[in-house]
Structures are given as structure tokens and as C-alpha cells.
C-alpha positions as CSV (number, residue, x, y, z in Angstrom):
1,M,3.7,-11.9,0.5
2,R,3.9,-8.2,-0.4
3,T,6.6,-6.3,1.5
4,S,4.2,-3.4,2.0
5,L,1.8,-5.5,4.1
6,V,4.7,-6.7,6.2
7,N,5.9,-3.2,6.8
8,K,2.4,-1.9,7.5
9,Y,1.5,-4.6,10.1
10,N,4.9,-5.1,11.7
11,I,4.1,-3.4,15.0
12,P,4.6,-4.4,18.7
13,G,1.9,-6.8,19.7
14,P,1.0,-9.6,22.2
15,R,1.3,-13.3,21.4
16,Y,-2.0,-13.8,23.2
17,T,-1.3,-16.8,25.4
18,S,-3.8,-15.1,27.7
19,Y,-6.4,-12.2,27.7
20,P,-5.9,-9.8,29.3
21,T,-2.2,-9.9,28.6
22,V,0.1,-9.5,31.6
23,P,0.9,-5.8,31.2
24,Y,-2.9,-5.1,31.4
25,W,-3.7,-7.1,34.5
26,D,-5.5,-5.1,37.2
27,I,-3.0,-5.9,39.9
28,N,-4.3,-3.3,42.3
29,S,-7.6,-5.0,42.9
30,F,-6.0,-8.5,43.0
31,S,-5.7,-10.4,46.3
32,L,-4.5,-13.8,47.2
33,G,-7.8,-14.5,48.9
34,D,-9.7,-13.8,45.6
35,W,-7.3,-16.0,43.8
36,T,-7.7,-19.0,46.1
37,K,-11.5,-18.7,45.9
38,S,-11.3,-18.8,42.1
39,V,-9.1,-21.9,42.3
40,R,-11.6,-23.7,44.5
41,R,-14.5,-22.7,42.3
42,S,-12.6,-23.8,39.1
43,F,-11.6,-27.1,40.6
44,S,-15.2,-28.0,41.6
45,A,-16.3,-27.2,38.0
46,S,-13.4,-28.9,36.1
47,N,-11.7,-31.7,37.9
48,K,-14.3,-34.5,37.3
49,P,-15.1,-34.0,33.6
50,E,-11.7,-33.0,32.3
51,G,-9.0,-32.8,34.9
52,I,-6.5,-30.0,35.4
53,S,-3.2,-28.9,33.8
54,L,0.1,-28.4,35.6
55,Y,3.1,-26.4,34.4
56,I,6.3,-26.7,36.3
57,H,9.1,-24.1,35.8
58,L,12.6,-25.5,36.3
59,P,14.7,-22.4,35.9
60,F,18.4,-23.6,35.9
61,C,20.7,-23.5,32.9
62,E,24.4,-24.2,32.7
63,S,25.0,-21.5,30.1
64,M,23.2,-18.4,28.8
65,C,21.5,-18.6,25.4
66,T,21.4,-15.0,24.1
67,F,18.1,-15.4,22.2
68,C,16.2,-16.5,25.3
69,G,13.7,-14.3,27.1
70,C,12.7,-16.9,29.8
71,N,13.2,-16.5,33.5
72,K,16.3,-18.6,34.3
73,R,19.4,-18.8,36.5
74,I,22.8,-19.7,35.1
75,T,24.8,-22.1,37.3
76,K,26.8,-25.2,37.1
77,R,26.0,-26.1,40.7
78,H,23.7,-29.1,40.8
79,D,23.2,-29.0,44.6
80,V,20.4,-26.5,43.8
81,E,18.2,-29.3,42.4
82,V,16.7,-31.0,45.5
83,P,16.0,-27.8,47.5
84,Y,14.1,-26.4,44.5
85,I,12.1,-29.6,43.9
86,N,11.2,-29.7,47.6
87,A,9.9,-26.1,47.3
88,V,7.8,-27.0,44.2
89,L,6.3,-30.0,46.0
90,K,5.5,-27.9,49.0
91,E,3.8,-25.3,46.7
92,W,1.8,-28.2,45.1
93,Q,0.7,-29.3,48.6
94,L,-0.5,-25.8,49.3
95,Y,-2.7,-25.9,46.2
96,S,-3.8,-29.5,47.0
97,N,-5.1,-28.3,50.4
98,L,-7.6,-26.1,48.5
99,F,-9.1,-29.1,46.6
100,E,-12.0,-31.1,48.0
101,N,-10.6,-34.3,46.5
102,K,-7.6,-35.6,44.6
103,P,-7.0,-33.7,41.3
104,K,-6.9,-35.6,38.1
105,I,-3.9,-34.3,36.0
106,K,-4.8,-34.1,32.3
107,E,-1.7,-32.2,31.1
108,L,1.7,-31.8,32.7
109,H,4.6,-29.9,31.2
110,L,8.1,-29.3,32.4
111,G,9.6,-26.0,31.1
112,G,12.5,-23.8,31.8
113,G,15.2,-22.9,32.0
114,T,16.5,-26.4,31.1
115,P,14.5,-29.2,32.7
116,T,17.2,-31.7,31.7
117,F,19.7,-29.7,33.9
118,F,18.1,-31.8,36.6
119,S,19.3,-35.4,37.0
120,P,17.0,-38.2,35.9
121,E,16.7,-39.4,39.5
122,N,15.6,-35.9,40.6
123,L,13.0,-35.6,37.8
124,H,11.7,-39.0,38.8
125,Y,11.5,-37.8,42.4
126,L,9.6,-34.6,41.3
127,I,6.9,-36.4,39.3
128,N,6.4,-39.1,41.9
129,G,6.0,-36.3,44.5
130,I,3.3,-34.6,42.4
131,F,1.4,-37.9,42.2
132,W,1.4,-38.5,46.0
133,C,-1.7,-36.3,46.0
134,A,-2.9,-36.6,42.4
135,E,-4.3,-39.1,39.9
136,F,-3.8,-39.6,36.2
137,A,-6.7,-38.3,34.1
138,E,-7.9,-40.4,31.2
139,N,-5.9,-39.7,28.0
140,C,-3.4,-37.5,29.9
141,E,-0.5,-35.9,28.0
142,F,2.8,-35.2,29.8
143,S,5.6,-33.4,28.0
144,F,8.9,-31.8,28.7
145,E,11.5,-29.5,27.0
146,G,14.8,-31.2,26.4
147,H,18.2,-29.7,25.6
148,P,19.8,-31.8,22.9
149,N,23.3,-31.4,24.4
150,N,22.5,-32.7,27.8
151,T,19.4,-34.9,27.5
152,T,20.5,-38.5,28.1
153,R,18.9,-41.8,27.5
154,E,18.5,-42.0,31.3
155,H,16.5,-38.7,31.3
156,L,14.2,-40.0,28.6
157,Q,13.7,-43.4,30.2
158,A,13.1,-41.9,33.7
159,L,10.4,-39.6,32.4
160,Y,8.9,-42.2,30.1
161,D,8.6,-44.5,33.2
162,V,6.4,-41.9,35.0
163,G,4.1,-41.3,32.1
164,F,5.7,-38.8,29.7
165,R,5.1,-39.5,26.0
166,R,5.9,-36.1,24.4
167,V,9.2,-34.2,24.3
168,S,10.3,-31.1,22.5
169,F,13.9,-30.3,21.7
170,G,15.2,-26.8,21.2
171,V,17.0,-26.8,17.8
172,Q,16.7,-23.1,16.8
173,D,19.1,-23.3,13.8
174,Y,21.8,-25.6,12.5
175,N,24.0,-22.9,11.1
176,E,27.2,-22.5,13.1
177,T,27.4,-18.7,12.8
178,V,23.9,-18.3,14.1
179,Q,24.5,-20.9,16.9
180,K,27.6,-19.0,18.0
181,A,25.7,-15.6,18.0
182,I,23.0,-17.0,20.2
183,H,25.4,-19.0,22.4
184,R,23.7,-22.3,21.6
185,V,26.1,-24.5,19.7
186,Q,24.7,-28.0,19.3
187,P,25.7,-30.4,16.4
188,F,23.0,-32.1,14.3
189,D,24.3,-35.4,15.6
190,N,23.2,-34.5,19.2
191,V,19.6,-33.7,18.0
192,K,19.6,-36.9,15.9
193,Y,20.7,-39.0,18.9
194,V,18.0,-37.6,21.3
195,T,15.3,-37.8,18.7
196,E,16.0,-41.4,17.7
197,T,16.5,-42.5,21.3
198,A,13.2,-41.0,22.4
199,R,11.5,-42.9,19.6
200,E,13.3,-46.1,20.6
201,I,12.1,-45.7,24.2
202,G,8.5,-45.2,23.1
203,F,7.8,-41.5,23.0
204,T,4.8,-41.0,20.6
205,S,5.2,-37.2,20.0
206,I,8.6,-35.7,19.4
207,G,8.8,-32.0,18.6
208,H,11.6,-29.6,17.4
209,D,11.6,-25.9,18.1
210,I,13.0,-23.8,15.2
211,V,13.4,-20.1,15.2
212,F,13.6,-17.6,12.3
213,G,14.7,-14.0,12.5
214,L,17.8,-14.8,14.5
215,P,21.0,-12.8,14.3
216,F,23.0,-13.5,11.1
217,Q,20.3,-15.9,9.9
218,T,19.8,-16.1,6.1
219,E,17.3,-17.8,3.9
220,E,19.9,-20.4,3.1
221,A,20.3,-21.1,6.8
222,V,16.6,-21.6,7.3
223,I,16.4,-23.9,4.2
224,H,19.4,-25.9,5.6
225,T,17.8,-26.3,9.0
226,I,14.5,-27.5,7.6
227,L,16.1,-29.9,5.2
228,K,18.1,-31.4,8.2
229,T,14.8,-31.5,10.1
230,K,13.3,-33.5,7.3
231,E,15.9,-36.2,7.9
232,L,14.5,-36.7,11.4
233,L,10.8,-36.0,10.7
234,P,9.7,-34.9,14.2
235,D,5.9,-35.3,14.8
236,R,5.4,-31.6,15.4
237,L,7.3,-28.4,15.0
238,A,7.2,-24.9,16.6
239,F,8.5,-22.6,13.8
240,Y,8.4,-19.2,15.3
241,S,9.7,-15.7,15.0
242,Y,12.5,-14.6,17.3
243,A,11.1,-12.2,19.9
244,H,13.6,-9.4,20.4
245,I,12.8,-8.0,23.8
246,P,16.2,-6.7,25.2
247,W,14.5,-4.2,27.5
248,Q,13.2,-7.0,29.8
249,K,15.0,-7.3,33.0
250,G,17.2,-10.4,33.3
251,N,17.2,-10.9,29.5
252,G,20.3,-12.3,27.9
253,Q,19.8,-10.7,24.5
254,R,23.0,-8.9,24.5
255,G,25.4,-11.0,22.4
256,F,24.8,-9.2,19.1
257,N,23.7,-5.8,17.6
258,E,20.3,-4.8,16.3
259,S,22.0,-4.5,12.8
260,D,22.8,-8.2,13.0
261,L,19.1,-9.1,12.9
262,P,17.2,-9.7,9.6
263,T,14.7,-7.0,8.6
264,A,10.9,-7.6,9.0
265,A,10.7,-8.4,5.3
266,Q,13.6,-10.8,5.4
267,K,12.0,-12.5,8.5
268,R,8.7,-12.9,6.6
269,K,10.5,-14.4,3.6
270,Q,12.3,-16.9,5.9
271,Y,8.9,-17.9,7.3
272,E,7.3,-18.3,3.9
273,I,10.2,-20.4,2.6
274,G,10.1,-22.5,5.7
275,K,6.4,-23.0,5.6
276,K,6.5,-24.1,1.9
277,L,9.3,-26.6,2.6
278,L,7.4,-28.0,5.7
279,S,4.2,-28.3,3.6
280,E,6.1,-30.3,1.0
281,V,7.4,-32.7,3.6
282,G,3.8,-33.3,4.9
283,Y,3.4,-30.9,7.8
284,T,0.1,-29.0,8.3
285,E,0.2,-25.5,9.9
286,I,-1.7,-25.5,13.2
287,G,-2.8,-22.1,14.6
288,M,0.1,-19.6,14.7
289,D,3.7,-20.8,14.4
290,H,3.0,-24.6,14.8
291,F,3.1,-27.5,12.4
292,A,2.3,-31.2,12.8
293,L,2.2,-34.4,10.9
294,Q,-1.2,-36.0,10.7
295,N,-0.4,-38.7,13.3
296,D,0.2,-36.1,16.0
297,S,-2.4,-35.1,18.6
298,L,-2.0,-31.4,17.8
299,Y,-3.1,-32.1,14.2
300,Q,-6.0,-34.3,15.4
301,S,-7.1,-31.6,17.9
302,M,-7.2,-29.1,15.1
303,E,-9.4,-31.5,13.0
304,N,-11.7,-32.2,16.0
305,K,-11.8,-28.4,16.8
306,T,-10.5,-29.0,20.4
307,L,-7.3,-27.1,19.9
308,H,-6.7,-24.8,22.9
309,R,-4.2,-22.1,23.8
310,N,-2.9,-21.1,27.2
311,F,0.4,-20.0,28.9
312,M,1.9,-23.3,27.7
313,G,1.1,-22.4,24.1
314,Y,-1.1,-24.6,21.9
315,T,-2.4,-27.7,23.6
316,A,-4.3,-30.7,22.2
317,S,-7.2,-30.4,24.7
318,K,-8.7,-27.8,27.0
319,T,-8.6,-27.8,30.7
320,Q,-10.4,-25.1,32.6
321,M,-7.7,-24.8,35.3
322,M,-3.9,-24.7,34.8
323,I,-1.7,-24.4,37.9
324,G,1.8,-23.1,37.4
325,L,4.4,-24.3,39.9
326,G,7.9,-22.8,40.5
327,V,9.4,-19.4,40.1
328,S,7.6,-16.9,37.7
329,S,5.0,-19.6,36.7
330,I,1.6,-18.3,35.7
331,S,-1.6,-20.0,36.8
332,D,-5.1,-19.7,35.1
333,S,-8.2,-20.6,37.0
334,W,-10.4,-19.5,34.1
335,Y,-11.8,-16.8,36.4
336,G,-8.4,-15.3,37.1
337,F,-4.6,-15.4,36.6
338,A,-1.8,-15.4,39.1
339,Q,2.0,-15.2,38.7
340,N,4.6,-16.5,41.1
341,V,7.5,-14.4,42.4
342,K,10.5,-14.4,40.1
343,G,13.4,-14.8,42.6
344,I,14.3,-18.3,43.6
345,E,15.2,-17.5,47.3
346,E,12.0,-15.5,47.8
347,Y,10.0,-18.3,46.2
348,Q,11.5,-20.9,48.5
349,H,11.1,-18.7,51.6
350,L,7.4,-18.1,50.9
351,V,6.5,-21.7,50.4
352,Q,8.5,-22.7,53.4
353,E,6.2,-20.2,55.3
354,S,3.2,-22.0,53.8
355,I,2.3,-19.1,51.6
356,I,1.2,-19.6,48.0
357,P,4.0,-17.5,46.3
358,V,2.0,-15.3,43.9
359,Y,3.0,-11.6,43.7
360,R,0.5,-10.3,41.1
361,G,-2.6,-11.4,39.2
362,H,-5.9,-10.4,37.6
363,M,-9.5,-11.4,38.2
364,L,-11.4,-11.5,34.9
365,T,-14.5,-9.3,34.4
366,K,-17.5,-10.5,32.4
367,E,-16.2,-8.4,29.5
368,D,-12.7,-10.0,29.8
369,E,-14.3,-13.4,29.6
370,I,-16.1,-12.5,26.3
371,I,-13.0,-10.9,24.7
372,R,-10.8,-13.9,25.8
373,Q,-13.2,-16.3,24.0
374,H,-13.1,-14.3,20.8
375,I,-9.3,-14.1,20.9
376,L,-9.0,-17.9,21.7
377,N,-11.3,-18.6,18.7
378,L,-9.2,-16.5,16.4
379,M,-5.8,-17.9,17.6
380,C,-7.0,-21.5,17.5
381,H,-9.6,-21.6,14.7
382,F,-9.0,-18.4,12.7
383,K,-12.6,-17.4,13.1
384,T,-15.0,-16.1,15.7
385,S,-18.7,-15.4,15.9
386,W,-21.1,-13.3,18.0
387,K,-24.2,-15.1,16.8
388,E,-24.8,-16.3,20.4
389,D,-25.9,-13.5,22.8
390,R,-23.3,-14.5,25.3
391,L,-20.5,-13.5,22.9
392,Y,-21.9,-10.1,21.9
393,F,-20.4,-7.0,23.7
394,N,-21.2,-3.3,23.5
395,E,-17.9,-2.3,21.9
396,L,-18.2,-4.8,19.0
397,P,-19.1,-2.0,16.4
398,N,-15.8,-0.3,17.3
399,V,-13.9,-3.5,16.9
400,L,-15.4,-4.0,13.4
401,A,-14.5,-0.4,12.6
402,R,-10.9,-1.1,13.5
403,L,-10.9,-4.2,11.2
404,Q,-12.2,-2.3,8.2
405,E,-8.7,-1.5,6.8
406,I,-7.6,-5.1,7.6
407,E,-10.6,-6.3,5.7
408,T,-9.8,-4.0,2.7
409,D,-6.2,-5.6,2.7
410,G,-7.8,-9.0,2.3
411,L,-6.7,-10.4,5.7
412,V,-10.2,-11.0,7.1
413,E,-13.8,-11.6,5.8
414,I,-16.6,-10.1,7.9
415,S,-20.2,-11.1,7.8
416,D,-23.2,-10.1,9.9
417,S,-22.2,-12.3,12.8
418,Q,-18.8,-13.7,12.1
419,I,-15.2,-12.8,11.2
420,K,-13.0,-15.2,9.4
421,V,-9.2,-14.9,8.9
422,T,-8.2,-15.5,5.3
423,E,-5.2,-17.6,4.3
424,K,-3.5,-14.3,3.4
425,G,-4.3,-13.0,6.9
426,R,-3.0,-15.9,9.0
427,P,0.5,-14.4,9.4
428,F,-1.2,-11.3,10.9
429,V,-3.5,-13.0,13.3
430,R,-1.9,-11.2,16.3
431,N,-2.8,-7.8,14.6
432,I,-6.4,-9.0,14.1
433,C,-6.6,-10.0,17.8
434,M,-5.4,-6.6,18.8
435,A,-8.5,-5.1,17.3
436,F,-10.5,-7.1,19.9
437,D,-8.1,-6.2,22.8
438,L,-10.2,-3.6,24.5
439,R,-7.7,-3.1,27.4
440,L,-4.9,-2.4,24.9
441,Q,-7.1,-0.1,22.8
442,R,-8.2,1.9,25.8
443,N,-4.7,2.4,27.2
444,K,-2.1,2.2,24.4
445,P,1.4,1.9,25.7
446,E,3.8,4.8,25.6
447,T,6.8,2.5,25.5
448,Q,7.3,-0.8,23.8
449,L,5.9,-3.7,25.8
450,F,5.7,-6.5,23.3
451,S,7.8,-8.1,20.5
452,M,7.1,-7.2,16.9
453,T,4.2,-9.1,15.3
454,V,6.3,-10.1,12.2
């Protein structure tokens, strides 16, 4: 890929797990009352045909990884587990009180933090508590994030026993220099053990997360990591760019200097090399930054055109409503978004007082709904159309004008009623979506809000 294109389009931009993106939420007109009304409305429309999704944020880690931008608390005290789980279950009860009947859970994901910080017994207790007032939807998919250094056979068995069939392990990079820089030292043997043990127990989708653009990372390190990954052949991979966001409060990205990071052109080369190697092994690129073997549900959803994207990233099927439980979690009712408070003590206090612990949110306008659909189409299927009247909007001519230079560079093809991202343009899909992002275009930030697009 030409370095000039990388340099030209390497600008700060959203990853578009939602539209509007969080910095552009209209928090001043948001209210908890409007949010709960939207949850009731969404549940009535979605629970019977498709079920709902649950994301549960488990924020504790025993040590700080310096590449991580997630909301977490570093502690070695495990007596925090049960009080936190009890708060999550209380929050779930508050939501369940809004529903007219038992929710069917289609997707459930445990993220963090480090979910496997929690003991197998406590994870079992958490999931059983969720299903005191819920049912399994047909063809449900439950997944969790496992740390290769502390995920035990007991963890895997406990979660398998309560319905989990998918697990992703954070690998990042196998090079020791890189691992030390990001404070995430984990031998290949640990990843091998948890991958093979998960298969043995019966997990049907095992994923590895690999990051490029990390401090001190070289092309040789990326090649080495992918060749080691080939030995284990996980069913799916997240192969994504390190998001350098040191300005975010609570971020641990302080263990290295800016000069230790690869340049934009070097990062892009790392990605192209990795993508080529993964293709040779048999992986297909899915949406942005994801790869899967043909046996995996993510690949099948791409083939069936059911691929969806939300705050959990890419998912194999769409649910209209996603409830986020735990500190900092974000919920999506399809008509609005709401984010929980970020402090653990404040979160526990609010749910103890029987208050749904959201502190900000956004109710979507009709225009927001149309733009969100276009961005979803581009992120999931690399094309979108305004042939249907419901997807036309007044500012479309301005969007197409913004895309003219991108079209000249060969990144998109535009017809009378459709835009299609070319193969050459796929690495720049975030830039293409930004042309549709009316809230961003109307109020461009004066300071950097987002990570770089390359």
C-alpha cells in the first residue's frame, strides 16, 4: 500500500462501535426516565423474535497492562469478587423489573478488566444468578475474555457448564521485548495450554487477540507471532491496531515513549504482512480487524449477511437491545444509549439504592437512526445504499461531496444510489464512515478525541 495514502488518511477517528459516538452524545437532554422508556419499548419489540444481548464488565486485574485503555482496577485482593457480583445481579434485577416477561438471552459476553480474575465458583454464581430471571434464546452464543496466564481448566469447565462455547485469549505479541514494554509477559506455552484445554472441554470457537503497532514491535515480531498462532489455529482472530490514547483518564499507557511506537507507515506494513500470512493459513478477513476460519460463526454470519457491530465489537447476529451491566458498561436499546458510572464504589452504592446506575446517555433522533444504519452497513458489509426512501437524508449530497477525493484515490465506488468500499479502501473504512458522521462534521473537535485511523 502506498505510504502517501497512509500518511494522508492517518487522522484521529472513531472505531464506530456506535453512532453517534460517545463524545457526540447529547447528554444534556438525556434522562433516566427516557432511557427506561426506551428499554421497555425495545424489549417489547425484540425479546420474542430474537432475544437480547448482555455485556457484563468485570473490572479487576492483578497487574496493569500498559497498552490497555479499558476501565479497570488493579488489585490482588479477591474479597472484592462477591460484593461486585452481587451488585451486578442487583442491577440486572432492576432491568428485569422493566420487562413484562422473562428475557431470552441471545448473546452474553464477559469482558474486563480480567474476567478470569474471578474464581470459577464466583463466575458460576454470577451466570446462575443472571438466569434466575432469564431464559436461553435459541442458538445463543456466550463468550468471555480469558487471560492466558490465569485461566485454569476449572475456569473453562465452569463456564462451559453454564453454556459458554466461545472464548477469546489476549495474546497481543509473543516477542519478549514487546511483552515487557506493555507489561504483559505470557509464554507461548500458556496460550497453547488454554487453547488446547478449551478445545478438549468442548469450546467450539476459540479466538486470539493480536495487536500491531505496539512499542518496539517490528515486522519480524508480527511474523513470529502469526507463525506461532498458526501452530494453534484459533477459529477466529482480532488483529487490530494499538489505539494510543494516553490522554484518557485512568489510562495505563505510560510505560514507554512515543518514539518507541512504530510510525503509521510501519504499522500499515505490519498489518499487510499479517493479513497476507493469515490469508495463506486459511483465514478470511471479516469487517475491520477481524479474521475467521470458515467453520466459525463470524465467517458464516458474513456469508449470510447477518454480521452486526455494537459495543462488543463484531457479533454473529443482531439483537435490537444490548444491556451492559457493571461499571462503565454501555447499553443500547436501539433508540438510545446509556453508560454506567465508572467508579466501583459509586456503582455499588447506586444499585444498593435501587437506582439504575447510568450517568450519561443519548436518545437517537430520526437522523441519527439513518446515519447509524449507513455506518453499520459500511462497517459490516463495506457498502451502503439509499435506494430505499427511509435511508435517504437531506445532507447526503454533502456526504458524497466529502467522498469525492476518497473516490479519486480509489477507496470507494459511488453510483446513483450506492457506495461500495473497494478492496484498496477497506483499511480506510473508518475514514469513509467519518464522511457520513454528521455530528462530527458539524462540530469538529479542537483537541484529539480518538485514536489514529491507521
